[in-house]
VOPA-619929 format. One record per residue (C-alpha): residue number from 1; residue in three letters; x, y, z. Coordinates in Angstrom, 2 decimals. Layout:
% VOPA-619929
@voti = NUM torza = ALA east = X north = Y up = Z $
...
END
This chain:
% VOPA-619929
@voti = 1 torza = MET east = -14.96 north = -12.65 up = 8.74 $
@voti = 2 torza = SER east = -13.72 north = -14.55 up = 11.75 $
@voti = 3 torza = THR east = -11.23 north = -12.72 up = 14.11 $
@voti = 4 torza = VAL east = -10.64 north = -15.06 up = 16.89 $
@voti = 5 torza = LEU east = -6.65 north = -15.17 up = 16.36 $
@voti = 6 torza = GLU east = -6.90 north = -11.04 up = 17.11 $
@voti = 7 torza = THR east = -6.39 north = -9.48 up = 20.59 $
@voti = 8 torza = GLU east = -9.28 north = -7.61 up = 22.06 $
@voti = 9 torza = GLU east = -7.28 north = -4.34 up = 21.52 $
@voti = 10 torza = HIS east = -7.44 north = -5.13 up = 17.52 $
@voti = 11 torza = ARG east = -10.94 north = -6.81 up = 17.47 $
@voti = 12 torza = ALA east = -12.04 north = -3.22 up = 19.01 $
@voti = 13 torza = LEU east = -10.00 north = -1.24 up = 16.91 $
@voti = 14 torza = ARG east = -11.34 north = -3.52 up = 13.99 $
@voti = 15 torza = ASP east = -14.97 north = -2.77 up = 14.88 $
@voti = 16 torza = ALA east = -14.32 north = 1.26 up = 15.25 $
@voti = 17 torza = VAL east = -12.84 north = 1.38 up = 11.68 $
@voti = 18 torza = ALA east = -15.27 north = -0.32 up = 10.65 $
@voti = 19 torza = ALA east = -18.12 north = 1.66 up = 11.45 $
@voti = 20 torza = LEU east = -16.17 north = 4.63 up = 10.14 $
@voti = 21 torza = GLY east = -16.06 north = 3.52 up = 6.87 $
@voti = 22 torza = LYS east = -19.60 north = 2.74 up = 7.17 $
@voti = 23 torza = ARG east = -20.00 north = 6.50 up = 7.60 $
@voti = 24 torza = TYR east = -18.01 north = 6.99 up = 4.39 $
@voti = 25 torza = GLY east = -18.42 north = 3.93 up = 1.94 $
@voti = 26 torza = ARG east = -18.19 north = 3.33 up = -1.88 $
@voti = 27 torza = ASP east = -20.72 north = 6.28 up = -2.77 $
@voti = 28 torza = TYR east = -18.29 north = 8.66 up = -0.95 $
@voti = 29 torza = MET east = -15.37 north = 7.34 up = -2.76 $
@voti = 30 torza = THR east = -16.89 north = 7.17 up = -6.10 $
@voti = 31 torza = GLY east = -17.85 north = 11.21 up = -5.97 $
@voti = 32 torza = VAL east = -14.54 north = 11.79 up = -5.17 $
@voti = 33 torza = ILE east = -13.21 north = 10.13 up = -7.94 $
@voti = 34 torza = ARG east = -15.88 north = 11.73 up = -10.26 $
@voti = 35 torza = GLU east = -14.84 north = 14.96 up = -8.76 $
@voti = 36 torza = GLY east = -11.17 north = 14.66 up = -9.18 $
@voti = 37 torza = SER east = -10.52 north = 15.71 up = -5.61 $
@voti = 38 torza = HIS east = -8.89 north = 13.51 up = -2.69 $
@voti = 39 torza = PRO east = -10.81 north = 11.81 up = 0.43 $
@voti = 40 torza = ARG east = -9.65 north = 14.61 up = 2.45 $
@voti = 41 torza = GLU east = -12.73 north = 14.38 up = 4.92 $
@voti = 42 torza = LEU east = -12.02 north = 10.90 up = 5.41 $
@voti = 43 torza = TRP east = -8.28 north = 11.00 up = 5.60 $
@voti = 44 torza = SER east = -8.76 north = 13.79 up = 8.70 $
@voti = 45 torza = GLU east = -11.31 north = 12.09 up = 10.29 $
@voti = 46 torza = ALA east = -9.24 north = 8.73 up = 10.47 $
@voti = 47 torza = ALA east = -6.30 north = 11.32 up = 11.69 $
@voti = 48 torza = LYS east = -8.13 north = 12.79 up = 14.15 $
@voti = 49 torza = LEU east = -9.20 north = 9.52 up = 15.74 $
@voti = 50 torza = GLY east = -5.49 north = 8.04 up = 15.74 $
@voti = 51 torza = TYR east = -6.17 north = 5.61 up = 12.74 $
@voti = 52 torza = LEU east = -2.96 north = 6.95 up = 10.28 $
@voti = 53 torza = GLY east = -0.72 north = 6.93 up = 12.75 $
@voti = 54 torza = VAL east = -1.64 north = 3.97 up = 14.95 $
@voti = 55 torza = ASN east = 2.17 north = 2.51 up = 13.99 $
@voti = 56 torza = LEU east = 4.38 north = 5.04 up = 14.78 $
@voti = 57 torza = PRO east = 5.98 north = 6.02 up = 18.14 $
@voti = 58 torza = GLU east = 4.00 north = 7.44 up = 20.71 $
@voti = 59 torza = GLU east = 6.90 north = 9.45 up = 21.59 $
@voti = 60 torza = TYR east = 6.74 north = 11.12 up = 18.13 $
@voti = 61 torza = GLY east = 2.69 north = 11.67 up = 18.46 $
@voti = 62 torza = GLY east = 1.69 north = 7.79 up = 16.97 $
@voti = 63 torza = GLY east = -0.03 north = 5.09 up = 18.57 $
@voti = 64 torza = GLY east = 3.06 north = 3.11 up = 19.50 $
@voti = 65 torza = GLY east = 1.64 north = -0.28 up = 17.49 $
@voti = 66 torza = GLY east = 3.08 north = -1.60 up = 14.11 $
@voti = 67 torza = MET east = 1.64 north = -3.13 up = 10.95 $
@voti = 68 torza = ALA east = -0.68 north = -5.51 up = 12.34 $
@voti = 69 torza = GLU east = -2.75 north = -2.57 up = 13.41 $
@voti = 70 torza = LEU east = -2.21 north = -0.44 up = 10.46 $
@voti = 71 torza = SER east = -3.40 north = -3.23 up = 8.17 $
@voti = 72 torza = ILE east = -6.80 north = -3.95 up = 10.49 $
@voti = 73 torza = VAL east = -7.42 north = 0.27 up = 9.82 $
@voti = 74 torza = LEU east = -6.74 north = -0.52 up = 6.08 $
@voti = 75 torza = GLU east = -8.44 north = -3.12 up = 5.30 $
@voti = 76 torza = GLU east = -11.40 north = -2.00 up = 7.23 $
@voti = 77 torza = LEU east = -11.96 north = 1.00 up = 5.36 $
@voti = 78 torza = GLY east = -11.31 north = -0.90 up = 2.50 $
@voti = 79 torza = ALA east = -14.43 north = -3.68 up = 3.43 $
@voti = 80 torza = ALA east = -16.15 north = -0.44 up = 3.42 $
@voti = 81 torza = GLY east = -15.70 north = 0.39 up = 0.03 $
@voti = 82 torza = SER east = -13.32 north = 3.84 up = 0.82 $
@voti = 83 torza = PRO east = -9.71 north = 2.26 up = 1.10 $
@voti = 84 torza = LEU east = -6.70 north = 5.29 up = 1.52 $
@voti = 85 torza = LEU east = -4.09 north = 4.19 up = -0.74 $
@voti = 86 torza = MET east = -1.60 north = 6.66 up = 0.81 $
@voti = 87 torza = MET east = -1.83 north = 4.60 up = 3.88 $
@voti = 88 torza = VAL east = 0.12 north = 2.11 up = 1.75 $
@voti = 89 torza = VAL east = 2.54 north = 5.11 up = 1.49 $
@voti = 90 torza = SER east = 2.99 north = 7.76 up = 4.13 $
@voti = 91 torza = PRO east = 2.41 north = 6.23 up = 7.39 $
@voti = 92 torza = ALA east = 3.65 north = 2.24 up = 6.34 $
@voti = 93 torza = ILE east = 6.70 north = 3.00 up = 3.78 $
@voti = 94 torza = CYS east = 7.70 north = 6.39 up = 4.58 $
@voti = 95 torza = GLY east = 6.76 north = 6.68 up = 7.97 $
@voti = 96 torza = THR east = 8.50 north = 3.16 up = 8.91 $
@voti = 97 torza = VAL east = 11.57 north = 3.88 up = 7.24 $
@voti = 98 torza = ILE east = 11.75 north = 7.25 up = 9.26 $
@voti = 99 torza = ALA east = 10.95 north = 5.70 up = 12.57 $
@voti = 100 torza = ARG east = 13.60 north = 3.26 up = 12.05 $
@voti = 101 torza = PHE east = 16.58 north = 4.98 up = 10.48 $
@voti = 102 torza = GLY east = 15.96 north = 8.55 up = 10.39 $
@voti = 103 torza = THR east = 17.82 north = 10.76 up = 12.73 $
@voti = 104 torza = GLU east = 16.35 north = 12.61 up = 15.78 $
@voti = 105 torza = ALA east = 15.79 north = 15.82 up = 13.63 $
@voti = 106 torza = GLN east = 14.04 north = 13.62 up = 11.11 $
@voti = 107 torza = LYS east = 11.74 north = 11.74 up = 13.47 $
@voti = 108 torza = ARG east = 10.88 north = 15.16 up = 15.07 $
@voti = 109 torza = ARG east = 10.39 north = 17.26 up = 11.82 $
@voti = 110 torza = TRP east = 8.35 north = 14.36 up = 9.98 $
@voti = 111 torza = LEU east = 6.31 north = 11.95 up = 12.15 $
@voti = 112 torza = PRO east = 4.34 north = 13.71 up = 14.01 $
@voti = 113 torza = GLY east = 2.70 north = 15.28 up = 10.81 $
@voti = 114 torza = LEU east = 2.67 north = 11.71 up = 9.24 $
@voti = 115 torza = ALA east = 0.88 north = 10.86 up = 12.33 $
@voti = 116 torza = ASP east = -1.70 north = 13.34 up = 12.76 $
@voti = 117 torza = GLY east = -2.34 north = 13.09 up = 8.79 $
@voti = 118 torza = GLY east = -0.99 north = 16.60 up = 8.44 $
@voti = 119 torza = VAL east = 1.85 north = 15.82 up = 6.50 $
@voti = 120 torza = THR east = 1.89 north = 13.29 up = 3.46 $
@voti = 121 torza = MET east = 4.87 north = 11.64 up = 2.05 $
@voti = 122 torza = ALA east = 5.17 north = 9.65 up = -1.63 $
@voti = 123 torza = PHE east = 7.56 north = 7.24 up = -2.10 $
@voti = 124 torza = GLY east = 9.50 north = 6.80 up = -5.56 $
@voti = 125 torza = ILE east = 11.21 north = 3.61 up = -6.46 $
@voti = 126 torza = THR east = 10.23 north = 2.54 up = -9.78 $
@voti = 127 torza = GLU east = 11.92 north = 3.63 up = -12.75 $
@voti = 128 torza = PRO east = 11.20 north = 3.65 up = -16.87 $
@voti = 129 torza = ASP east = 14.00 north = 1.17 up = -17.53 $
@voti = 130 torza = ALA east = 14.62 north = -0.42 up = -14.03 $
@voti = 131 torza = GLY east = 10.89 north = -1.77 up = -13.64 $
@voti = 132 torza = SER east = 11.02 north = -4.52 up = -10.35 $
@voti = 133 torza = ASN east = 15.02 north = -4.53 up = -10.58 $
@voti = 134 torza = SER east = 15.85 north = -2.65 up = -7.94 $
@voti = 135 torza = HIS east = 19.42 north = -2.88 up = -9.00 $
@voti = 136 torza = ARG east = 18.99 north = -0.95 up = -12.14 $
@voti = 137 torza = ILE east = 17.77 north = 1.99 up = -10.70 $
@voti = 138 torza = THR east = 19.67 north = 5.10 up = -12.35 $
@voti = 139 torza = THR east = 18.55 north = 7.87 up = -10.00 $
@voti = 140 torza = THR east = 21.85 north = 8.90 up = -8.76 $
@voti = 141 torza = ALA east = 23.51 north = 11.31 up = -5.83 $
@voti = 142 torza = ARG east = 26.32 north = 13.05 up = -5.92 $
@voti = 143 torza = ARG east = 28.08 north = 15.02 up = -3.07 $
@voti = 144 torza = ASP east = 28.68 north = 18.57 up = -3.43 $
@voti = 145 torza = GLY east = 30.38 north = 19.94 up = -0.71 $
@voti = 146 torza = GLU east = 27.86 north = 19.36 up = 2.59 $
@voti = 147 torza = GLU east = 25.07 north = 18.99 up = 0.33 $
@voti = 148 torza = TRP east = 23.81 north = 16.35 up = -2.28 $
@voti = 149 torza = LEU east = 22.67 north = 16.68 up = -6.25 $
@voti = 150 torza = LEU east = 19.81 north = 14.13 up = -6.91 $
@voti = 151 torza = THR east = 19.35 north = 13.18 up = -10.66 $
@voti = 152 torza = GLY east = 17.02 north = 10.71 up = -12.58 $
@voti = 153 torza = ARG east = 13.80 north = 9.62 up = -13.05 $
@voti = 154 torza = LYS east = 10.87 north = 7.99 up = -11.39 $
@voti = 155 torza = VAL east = 7.53 north = 6.45 up = -12.80 $
@voti = 156 torza = PHE east = 4.40 north = 5.35 up = -10.91 $
@voti = 157 torza = VAL east = 4.68 north = 7.53 up = -7.84 $
@voti = 158 torza = SER east = 1.29 north = 8.14 up = -6.26 $
@voti = 159 torza = GLY east = 0.16 north = 10.82 up = -4.94 $
@voti = 160 torza = VAL east = 2.69 north = 13.12 up = -5.58 $
@voti = 161 torza = ASP east = 0.24 north = 16.55 up = -6.00 $
@voti = 162 torza = ILE east = -1.00 north = 16.07 up = -2.21 $
@voti = 163 torza = ALA east = 2.25 north = 14.88 up = -0.76 $
@voti = 164 torza = ASP east = 4.34 north = 17.36 up = 1.06 $
@voti = 165 torza = ALA east = 7.53 north = 15.31 up = 0.35 $
@voti = 166 torza = THR east = 8.51 north = 12.10 up = -1.60 $
@voti = 167 torza = LEU east = 11.00 north = 9.85 up = -0.03 $
@voti = 168 torza = VAL east = 12.86 north = 9.25 up = -3.47 $
@voti = 169 torza = VAL east = 15.48 north = 6.02 up = -3.59 $
@voti = 170 torza = GLY east = 18.25 north = 6.91 up = -5.09 $
@voti = 171 torza = ARG east = 21.79 north = 5.40 up = -5.55 $
@voti = 172 torza = THR east = 25.28 north = 6.69 up = -4.12 $
@voti = 173 torza = GLU east = 28.80 north = 5.69 up = -4.74 $
@voti = 174 torza = ASP east = 30.85 north = 3.65 up = -1.99 $
@voti = 175 torza = ALA east = 33.85 north = 6.06 up = -1.38 $
@voti = 176 torza = ARG east = 36.00 north = 2.77 up = -1.09 $
@voti = 177 torza = THR east = 34.70 north = 0.08 up = -3.25 $
@voti = 178 torza = GLY east = 33.34 north = 2.89 up = -6.31 $
@voti = 179 torza = THR east = 30.08 north = 0.78 up = -6.72 $
@voti = 180 torza = LEU east = 26.70 north = 2.23 up = -6.46 $
@voti = 181 torza = LYS east = 24.62 north = 1.32 up = -3.41 $
@voti = 182 torza = PRO east = 21.32 north = 2.46 up = -2.37 $
@voti = 183 torza = CYS east = 19.64 north = 5.56 up = -0.33 $
@voti = 184 torza = LEU east = 17.01 north = 7.35 up = 0.62 $
@voti = 185 torza = PHE east = 16.54 north = 10.60 up = 0.42 $
@voti = 186 torza = ILE east = 13.84 north = 13.11 up = 1.26 $
@voti = 187 torza = VAL east = 12.70 north = 15.64 up = -1.17 $
@voti = 188 torza = PRO east = 9.98 north = 18.08 up = -0.46 $
@voti = 189 torza = ARG east = 7.28 north = 18.48 up = -2.76 $
@voti = 190 torza = GLU east = 8.36 north = 22.36 up = -4.41 $
@voti = 191 torza = THR east = 12.12 north = 21.88 up = -4.59 $
@voti = 192 torza = PRO east = 13.72 north = 23.15 up = -7.05 $
@voti = 193 torza = GLY east = 14.21 north = 20.89 up = -10.40 $
@voti = 194 torza = PHE east = 11.91 north = 18.60 up = -8.62 $
@voti = 195 torza = GLY east = 8.97 north = 17.90 up = -11.65 $
@voti = 196 torza = ARG east = 6.00 north = 15.86 up = -12.25 $
@voti = 197 torza = THR east = 3.84 north = 15.17 up = -14.47 $
@voti = 198 torza = PRO east = 0.49 north = 13.32 up = -14.08 $
@voti = 199 torza = ILE east = 0.12 north = 9.84 up = -15.53 $
@voti = 200 torza = ASP east = -2.86 north = 8.81 up = -17.85 $
@voti = 201 torza = MET east = -4.38 north = 5.96 up = -16.12 $
@voti = 202 torza = GLU east = -7.90 north = 3.86 up = -16.77 $
@voti = 203 torza = LEU east = -7.72 north = 2.61 up = -13.32 $
@voti = 204 torza = GLN east = -10.61 north = 4.84 up = -11.17 $
@voti = 205 torza = ALA east = -8.85 north = 6.47 up = -7.97 $
@voti = 206 torza = PRO east = -8.63 north = 9.45 up = -6.52 $
@voti = 207 torza = GLU east = -4.80 north = 8.75 up = -6.17 $
@voti = 208 torza = LYS east = -2.89 north = 10.07 up = -8.74 $
@voti = 209 torza = GLN east = -0.20 north = 8.56 up = -10.53 $
@voti = 210 torza = PHE east = 2.86 north = 10.48 up = -11.15 $
@voti = 211 torza = GLU east = 6.23 north = 10.49 up = -13.32 $
@voti = 212 torza = LEU east = 8.75 north = 12.39 up = -11.67 $
@voti = 213 torza = VAL east = 11.84 north = 14.00 up = -13.20 $
@voti = 214 torza = LEU east = 14.93 north = 15.13 up = -11.05 $
@voti = 215 torza = ASP east = 17.08 north = 17.57 up = -12.54 $
@voti = 216 torza = ASP east = 20.22 north = 18.46 up = -10.17 $
@voti = 217 torza = VAL east = 17.96 north = 18.94 up = -7.64 $
@voti = 218 torza = ARG east = 19.83 north = 20.33 up = -5.02 $
@voti = 219 torza = LEU east = 19.17 north = 19.01 up = -1.18 $
@voti = 220 torza = PRO east = 20.73 north = 19.75 up = 2.32 $
@voti = 221 torza = ALA east = 22.87 north = 16.61 up = 4.30 $
@voti = 222 torza = GLU east = 19.75 north = 15.88 up = 6.49 $
@voti = 223 torza = ALA east = 17.82 north = 15.34 up = 3.38 $
@voti = 224 torza = LEU east = 19.64 north = 11.82 up = 3.25 $
@voti = 225 torza = VAL east = 17.93 north = 9.47 up = 5.74 $
@voti = 226 torza = GLY east = 19.59 north = 7.51 up = 8.23 $
@voti = 227 torza = ASP east = 23.08 north = 5.86 up = 7.86 $
@voti = 228 torza = GLU east = 24.59 north = 6.36 up = 4.17 $
@voti = 229 torza = ASP east = 25.81 north = 2.56 up = 4.67 $
@voti = 230 torza = ALA east = 22.39 north = 0.91 up = 5.54 $
@voti = 231 torza = GLY east = 20.98 north = 1.33 up = 1.78 $
@voti = 232 torza = LEU east = 19.74 north = -2.13 up = 1.56 $
@voti = 233 torza = LEU east = 18.44 north = -2.47 up = 5.21 $
@voti = 234 torza = GLN east = 16.68 north = 0.50 up = 5.09 $
@voti = 235 torza = LEU east = 14.91 north = 0.12 up = 1.88 $
@voti = 236 torza = PHE east = 13.83 north = -3.73 up = 2.40 $
@voti = 237 torza = ALA east = 12.81 north = -1.65 up = 5.92 $
@voti = 238 torza = GLY east = 10.02 north = 0.15 up = 3.67 $
@voti = 239 torza = LEU east = 9.14 north = -2.57 up = 1.27 $
@voti = 240 torza = ASN east = 8.09 north = -5.18 up = 3.33 $
@voti = 241 torza = PRO east = 5.20 north = -2.88 up = 5.15 $
@voti = 242 torza = GLU east = 4.32 north = -2.01 up = 1.82 $
@voti = 243 torza = ARG east = 3.71 north = -5.44 up = 0.89 $
@voti = 244 torza = ILE east = 1.94 north = -6.30 up = 4.15 $
@voti = 245 torza = MET east = -0.37 north = -3.03 up = 3.36 $
@voti = 246 torza = THR east = -1.27 north = -4.26 up = -0.25 $
@voti = 247 torza = ALA east = -2.32 north = -7.49 up = 0.67 $
@voti = 248 torza = ALA east = -4.73 north = -5.30 up = 3.30 $
@voti = 249 torza = PHE east = -5.86 north = -3.08 up = 0.34 $
@voti = 250 torza = GLY east = -6.54 north = -6.14 up = -1.69 $
@voti = 251 torza = ILE east = -8.35 north = -8.21 up = 1.29 $
@voti = 252 torza = GLY east = -10.45 north = -5.17 up = 1.92 $
@voti = 253 torza = MET east = -11.72 north = -4.33 up = -1.78 $
@voti = 254 torza = GLY east = -12.31 north = -7.94 up = -1.64 $
@voti = 255 torza = ARG east = -14.37 north = -8.28 up = 0.90 $
@voti = 256 torza = TYR east = -15.96 north = -5.51 up = -0.28 $
@voti = 257 torza = ALA east = -17.28 north = -6.64 up = -3.37 $
@voti = 258 torza = LEU east = -17.89 north = -10.28 up = -1.71 $
@voti = 259 torza = GLY east = -20.67 north = -8.69 up = 0.66 $
@voti = 260 torza = LYS east = -22.18 north = -7.01 up = -2.30 $
@voti = 261 torza = ALA east = -22.00 north = -10.19 up = -4.07 $
@voti = 262 torza = VAL east = -23.35 north = -12.23 up = -1.34 $
@voti = 263 torza = GLU east = -26.29 north = -9.18 up = -0.58 $
@voti = 264 torza = TYR east = -27.43 north = -9.54 up = -4.14 $
@voti = 265 torza = ALA east = -27.48 north = -13.62 up = -4.06 $
@voti = 266 torza = ARG east = -29.71 north = -13.43 up = -0.95 $
@voti = 267 torza = THR east = -32.33 north = -11.78 up = -2.27 $
@voti = 268 torza = ARG east = -32.16 north = -11.57 up = -6.18 $
@voti = 269 torza = GLN east = -35.03 north = -14.23 up = -7.60 $
@voti = 270 torza = VAL east = -35.61 north = -15.35 up = -11.13 $
@voti = 271 torza = TRP east = -37.34 north = -18.55 up = -10.03 $
@voti = 272 torza = LYS east = -39.16 north = -20.09 up = -7.16 $
@voti = 273 torza = THR east = -35.38 north = -19.91 up = -4.58 $
@voti = 274 torza = PRO east = -33.00 north = -16.91 up = -4.64 $
@voti = 275 torza = ILE east = -30.02 north = -17.27 up = -6.84 $
@voti = 276 torza = GLY east = -27.69 north = -17.53 up = -4.04 $
@voti = 277 torza = ALA east = -29.80 north = -21.23 up = -3.26 $
@voti = 278 torza = HIS east = -27.81 north = -22.32 up = -6.15 $
@voti = 279 torza = GLN east = -24.58 north = -23.92 up = -5.71 $
@voti = 280 torza = ALA east = -23.41 north = -22.31 up = -9.30 $
@voti = 281 torza = ILE east = -23.53 north = -19.57 up = -7.18 $
@voti = 282 torza = ALA east = -23.28 north = -20.41 up = -3.80 $
@voti = 283 torza = HIS east = -19.80 north = -22.36 up = -4.20 $
@voti = 284 torza = PRO east = -17.80 north = -19.78 up = -6.38 $
@voti = 285 torza = LEU east = -18.72 north = -17.23 up = -3.45 $
@voti = 286 torza = ALA east = -17.37 north = -19.79 up = -0.49 $
@voti = 287 torza = THR east = -14.46 north = -20.31 up = -2.34 $
@voti = 288 torza = ALA east = -13.58 north = -16.53 up = -2.69 $
@voti = 289 torza = HIS east = -14.58 north = -16.00 up = 0.71 $
@voti = 290 torza = ILE east = -12.15 north = -18.78 up = 2.07 $
@voti = 291 torza = ASP east = -9.32 north = -17.40 up = -0.37 $
@voti = 292 torza = LEU east = -9.76 north = -13.84 up = 1.25 $
@voti = 293 torza = GLU east = -9.55 north = -15.75 up = 4.94 $
@voti = 294 torza = LEU east = -6.23 north = -17.57 up = 3.81 $
@voti = 295 torza = ALA east = -5.03 north = -14.40 up = 2.60 $
@voti = 296 torza = ARG east = -5.69 north = -12.63 up = 5.78 $
@voti = 297 torza = LEU east = -4.35 north = -15.55 up = 7.82 $
@voti = 298 torza = MET east = -0.74 north = -14.79 up = 5.56 $
@voti = 299 torza = MET east = -0.82 north = -11.13 up = 6.52 $
@voti = 300 torza = GLN east = -1.44 north = -11.47 up = 9.86 $
@voti = 301 torza = LYS east = 1.65 north = -13.96 up = 9.91 $
@voti = 302 torza = ALA east = 3.89 north = -11.24 up = 7.93 $
@voti = 303 torza = ALA east = 3.06 north = -8.26 up = 10.36 $
@voti = 304 torza = ARG east = 3.91 north = -10.31 up = 13.27 $
@voti = 305 torza = LEU east = 6.95 north = -11.64 up = 12.02 $
@voti = 306 torza = TYR east = 7.63 north = -7.75 up = 11.21 $
@voti = 307 torza = ASP east = 6.22 north = -6.52 up = 14.52 $
@voti = 308 torza = ASP east = 8.71 north = -8.82 up = 16.27 $
@voti = 309 torza = GLY east = 11.41 north = -7.54 up = 14.06 $
@voti = 310 torza = ASP east = 11.90 north = -10.58 up = 12.27 $
@voti = 311 torza = ASP east = 12.59 north = -8.92 up = 9.01 $
@voti = 312 torza = VAL east = 13.57 north = -12.03 up = 6.91 $
@voti = 313 torza = GLY east = 10.50 north = -14.45 up = 8.68 $
@voti = 314 torza = ALA east = 8.74 north = -11.33 up = 7.38 $
@voti = 315 torza = GLY east = 10.06 north = -10.72 up = 3.79 $
@voti = 316 torza = GLU east = 8.57 north = -14.28 up = 2.96 $
@voti = 317 torza = ALA east = 5.42 north = -13.78 up = 4.73 $
@voti = 318 torza = ALA east = 4.98 north = -10.69 up = 3.43 $
@voti = 319 torza = ASN east = 5.54 north = -11.56 up = -0.19 $
@voti = 320 torza = MET east = 3.32 north = -14.58 up = 0.36 $
@voti = 321 torza = ALA east = 0.32 north = -12.50 up = 1.63 $
@voti = 322 torza = LYS east = 0.44 north = -9.80 up = -0.87 $
@voti = 323 torza = TYR east = 0.22 north = -13.10 up = -3.48 $
@voti = 324 torza = ALA east = -2.38 north = -14.70 up = -2.21 $
@voti = 325 torza = ALA east = -4.21 north = -11.06 up = -1.20 $
@voti = 326 torza = GLY east = -3.65 north = -10.22 up = -5.29 $
@voti = 327 torza = GLU east = -5.08 north = -13.58 up = -6.44 $
@voti = 328 torza = ALA east = -7.80 north = -13.75 up = -3.67 $
@voti = 329 torza = CYS east = -8.48 north = -10.14 up = -4.73 $
@voti = 330 torza = VAL east = -9.02 north = -10.45 up = -8.36 $
@voti = 331 torza = SER east = -11.44 north = -13.71 up = -8.06 $
@voti = 332 torza = ALA east = -13.66 north = -11.92 up = -5.82 $
@voti = 333 torza = VAL east = -13.79 north = -9.14 up = -7.85 $
@voti = 334 torza = ASP east = -14.56 north = -11.38 up = -11.12 $
@voti = 335 torza = GLN east = -17.15 north = -13.47 up = -9.29 $
@voti = 336 torza = ALA east = -19.21 north = -10.39 up = -7.61 $
@voti = 337 torza = VAL east = -19.79 north = -8.60 up = -11.03 $
@voti = 338 torza = HIS east = -20.32 north = -12.15 up = -12.55 $
@voti = 339 torza = THR east = -22.92 north = -12.75 up = -9.64 $
@voti = 340 torza = LEU east = -24.72 north = -9.91 up = -10.89 $
@voti = 341 torza = GLY east = -24.62 north = -10.53 up = -14.46 $
@voti = 342 torza = GLY east = -25.60 north = -7.47 up = -16.27 $
@voti = 343 torza = ASN east = -25.76 north = -5.72 up = -13.05 $
@voti = 344 torza = GLY east = -22.48 north = -6.03 up = -12.15 $
@voti = 345 torza = LEU east = -21.54 north = -3.41 up = -15.10 $
@voti = 346 torza = THR east = -23.67 north = -0.59 up = -14.00 $
@voti = 347 torza = ARG east = -22.71 north = 2.45 up = -11.84 $
@voti = 348 torza = GLU east = -25.22 north = 1.57 up = -9.44 $
@voti = 349 torza = TYR east = -24.39 north = -1.40 up = -8.33 $
@voti = 350 torza = GLY east = -20.39 north = 0.24 up = -8.04 $
@voti = 351 torza = LEU east = -18.35 north = -3.40 up = -8.91 $
@voti = 352 torza = ALA east = -16.93 north = -2.67 up = -12.34 $
@voti = 353 torza = SER east = -14.43 north = -0.07 up = -11.90 $
@voti = 354 torza = LEU east = -13.05 north = -2.50 up = -9.28 $
@voti = 355 torza = VAL east = -12.53 north = -5.16 up = -12.49 $
@voti = 356 torza = THR east = -9.51 north = -2.63 up = -13.23 $
@voti = 357 torza = ALA east = -8.56 north = -1.58 up = -9.19 $
@voti = 358 torza = ALA east = -8.16 north = -5.17 up = -8.00 $
@voti = 359 torza = ARG east = -5.33 north = -5.72 up = -11.07 $
@voti = 360 torza = VAL east = -3.29 north = -3.41 up = -8.84 $
@voti = 361 torza = ALA east = -2.97 north = -5.88 up = -5.99 $
@voti = 362 torza = ARG east = -1.35 north = -8.25 up = -8.39 $
@voti = 363 torza = ILE east = 0.55 north = -5.67 up = -10.16 $
@voti = 364 torza = ALA east = 2.14 north = -3.56 up = -7.70 $
@voti = 365 torza = PRO east = 3.96 north = -2.71 up = -6.17 $
@voti = 366 torza = VAL east = 5.58 north = -6.17 up = -7.09 $
@voti = 367 torza = SER east = 4.18 north = -8.54 up = -9.69 $
@voti = 368 torza = ARG east = 3.06 north = -12.10 up = -9.14 $
@voti = 369 torza = GLU east = 5.67 north = -13.36 up = -11.14 $
@voti = 370 torza = MET east = 8.46 north = -11.63 up = -9.02 $
@voti = 371 torza = ILE east = 6.99 north = -12.97 up = -6.10 $
@voti = 372 torza = LEU east = 7.20 north = -16.42 up = -7.28 $
@voti = 373 torza = ASN east = 10.87 north = -15.53 up = -8.45 $
@voti = 374 torza = TYR east = 11.24 north = -14.70 up = -4.77 $
@voti = 375 torza = VAL east = 9.35 north = -17.84 up = -3.44 $
@voti = 376 torza = SER east = 10.94 north = -20.44 up = -5.57 $
@voti = 377 torza = HIS east = 14.78 north = -18.81 up = -5.18 $
@voti = 378 torza = GLN east = 14.75 north = -18.08 up = -1.42 $
@voti = 379 torza = SER east = 12.29 north = -20.36 up = -0.29 $
@voti = 380 torza = LEU east = 13.16 north = -23.23 up = -1.79 $
@voti = 381 torza = GLY east = 16.81 north = -22.64 up = -3.28 $
@voti = 382 torza = LEU east = 15.69 north = -23.66 up = -6.61 $
@voti = 383 torza = PRO east = 18.17 north = -21.58 up = -9.15 $
@voti = 384 torza = LYS east = 17.48 north = -18.03 up = -10.25 $
@voti = 385 torza = SER east = 16.17 north = -17.40 up = -13.88 $
@voti = 386 torza = TYR east = 17.50 north = -13.76 up = -13.61 $
END
């Protein structure tokens, strides 16, 4: 794919990560999934090379970059068939929120580990009865002296079994108004009252999904991230990177599937020429390539706006990038499977499992319909329907 809009440093990073991904590849990832394990070797090597913490501040062990750099890492690993989903959560969401809003003690405690891969953090926001409506979150925190008591439930929380802690979105009561406002708490994995149950998923991925139950989880005062009055600002500081990185996840997966289809179409011969010579095969693959390129452009715009501190502009672009990447990913995977015909459904070619995985980019962390709601209301000024 063309990278003319990127700096020389970005191109060098892209090439280096692509080389790392190629050493592991899809076979490595499918083997990890088959064993019910986690991609620890790839995670560890990516961390040693400085890729996992490339967006985090240098003074805490990071690379001093931003979402532009971190999205390159995830996209290229995905394009090699070995994406690391926890990159979306640990350095992008949790690392960014702590770096921007955490206390100095929280930064010293968590950021070096997040940067070098030695510490992993999950993110809990979705609830069974709230779905995409973050205003209906019922996980609540109440003061008990200098401490907090956190109670509630979360679902579809990735990687809690391997995470050292989870950044949980709860709500606290505003002492002045009595209304509930969002706040974020760091909950270490073995905290009493913090229970987890795996969700049985059809999705084949090394990162498992969990339901969390918080039963009067007692937390020290320093578990609250940043300023108690900056809840929404802190929350969206994590959600924009989440959307940018989900776009990178989808674009990488789409590129991997498209690459497999193009390779097959070049060499598969049924009549006198390779099937890729026929427009019925070639044109849909060309369309998939165009859509992935366009999605990447919007992702680059979103990353640039976010890294420049334009949270409002980044919010619109990040939502659009996530939407475009989800659509492009699903289409690319579908066309790749169709290009291979029956071979597209075999384990040998490794595309069939992506049919389910590609839907993640459409559904999570926010559905395509909610993005359309956002754009119609925020960008176009149309009245809200909800």
